[in-house]
C-alpha positions as CSV (number, residue, x, y, z in Angstrom):
1,X,87.2,-26.2,-16.5
2,X,90.7,-28.5,-17.0
3,X,92.6,-25.9,-17.7
4,X,91.7,-24.1,-14.2
5,X,92.1,-27.5,-12.7
6,X,95.8,-27.4,-14.2
7,X,96.7,-24.4,-13.5
8,X,95.8,-25.0,-10.1
9,X,97.6,-28.0,-9.8
10,X,100.8,-26.5,-11.4
11,X,100.9,-23.5,-9.1
12,X,100.1,-25.6,-6.4
13,X,103.0,-28.1,-7.1
14,X,105.3,-24.9,-7.4
15,X,104.5,-23.6,-4.1
16,X,105.8,-26.9,-2.6
17,X,108.9,-26.7,-4.4
18,X,109.9,-22.9,-3.3
19,X,108.5,-23.7,0.1
20,X,109.2,-27.5,1.0
21,X,105.8,-28.0,1.4
22,X,106.4,-26.8,5.3
23,X,105.4,-23.5,6.7
24,X,107.9,-21.3,8.7
25,X,106.9,-20.3,12.0
26,X,108.6,-18.0,15.2
27,X,106.3,-19.3,17.5
28,X,105.4,-22.2,19.3
29,X,103.8,-23.9,22.3
30,X,103.6,-23.9,26.3
31,X,101.9,-27.0,27.0
32,X,101.7,-29.1,30.8
33,X,100.3,-29.8,33.7
34,X,100.2,-28.9,37.7
35,X,100.3,-31.2,40.3
36,X,100.5,-31.4,43.7
37,X,103.0,-33.5,46.1
38,X,100.8,-36.7,45.8
39,X,100.8,-36.3,42.1
40,X,96.9,-35.4,41.8
41,X,96.2,-32.6,39.6
42,X,95.2,-28.9,40.9
43,X,92.5,-27.6,39.1
44,X,92.1,-23.7,38.6
45,X,95.4,-22.5,39.2
46,X,96.5,-19.5,37.7
47,X,99.6,-20.0,35.5
48,X,101.6,-17.2,33.4
49,X,104.3,-16.7,31.1
50,X,106.4,-13.4,30.9
51,X,109.9,-12.5,29.5
52,X,111.0,-9.7,31.4
53,X,112.9,-7.9,28.6
54,X,110.3,-7.9,26.0
55,X,107.2,-7.6,29.0
56,X,105.3,-10.6,26.9
57,X,103.0,-12.2,28.9
58,X,100.4,-14.8,28.8
59,X,97.7,-16.1,31.3
60,X,95.6,-19.0,31.9
61,X,94.4,-21.2,34.7
62,X,94.6,-25.1,34.8
63,X,91.7,-27.1,33.6
64,X,89.5,-30.0,35.6
65,X,92.8,-32.1,34.6
66,X,95.3,-29.7,36.1
67,X,96.2,-29.3,31.9
68,X,97.1,-25.8,30.7
69,X,98.8,-24.8,27.0
70,X,99.9,-21.2,25.9
71,X,99.6,-21.3,21.9
72,X,101.7,-18.8,19.6
73,X,103.5,-17.9,21.9
74,X,107.4,-16.4,20.4
75,X,110.7,-18.0,20.4
76,X,112.3,-16.5,23.7
77,X,113.0,-17.4,27.0
78,X,110.1,-16.9,29.5
79,X,109.7,-17.3,33.4
80,X,106.5,-19.3,33.7
81,X,104.3,-18.8,37.0
82,X,101.6,-21.4,39.2
83,X,100.0,-19.7,42.3
84,X,97.1,-21.6,44.0
85,X,95.3,-20.9,47.2
86,X,97.0,-23.6,49.6
87,X,100.0,-23.7,47.7
88,X,103.0,-22.7,47.6
89,X,104.1,-20.5,44.4
90,X,106.0,-22.4,41.9
91,X,108.3,-21.4,39.0
92,X,110.3,-22.4,36.0
93,X,112.3,-20.6,33.3
94,X,111.1,-22.0,29.7
95,X,113.2,-21.6,26.5
96,X,110.6,-21.5,23.4
97,X,112.8,-21.9,20.4
98,X,111.0,-24.5,18.1
99,X,107.8,-25.6,16.7
100,X,107.7,-28.6,18.8
101,X,105.4,-28.1,21.9
102,X,107.5,-27.7,24.9
103,X,106.1,-29.6,28.0
104,X,106.4,-29.0,31.4
105,X,105.2,-30.9,34.5
106,X,105.2,-28.2,37.6
107,X,105.0,-30.0,41.1
108,X,103.3,-27.4,43.5
109,X,103.9,-27.9,47.7
110,X,101.4,-27.4,49.8
111,X,101.4,-23.6,51.8
112,X,102.6,-22.8,55.3
113,X,99.2,-22.8,57.4
114,X,98.9,-19.4,59.1
115,X,96.9,-18.4,62.1
116,X,95.8,-15.1,63.4
117,X,94.7,-14.5,67.1
118,X,93.0,-10.6,67.6
119,X,93.2,-10.1,71.5
């Protein structure tokens, strides 16, 4: 039993030396929140990231606090878009280039009212 524990500890130490105790990542996280002009959260908004070259896409909806999160996003540039009824669409370009989470705030403007009259 003691030999097994010692072997395990030696392998663990060797792994820390070889890899510096860090894992190598080629993806990141985008997280943020969506707000209206007054700064209030917009729950249920549709959020999408898309890379037009690779065609990589992820979609989600904001939670009750207006928050959203995309995990395991490959390093690249993305076009982030947010849509919700009653608001104008909001768009931002984001660059994921590290494992450090990228935080964004997406303000949305109130949409123009439309009236249809049928005669």
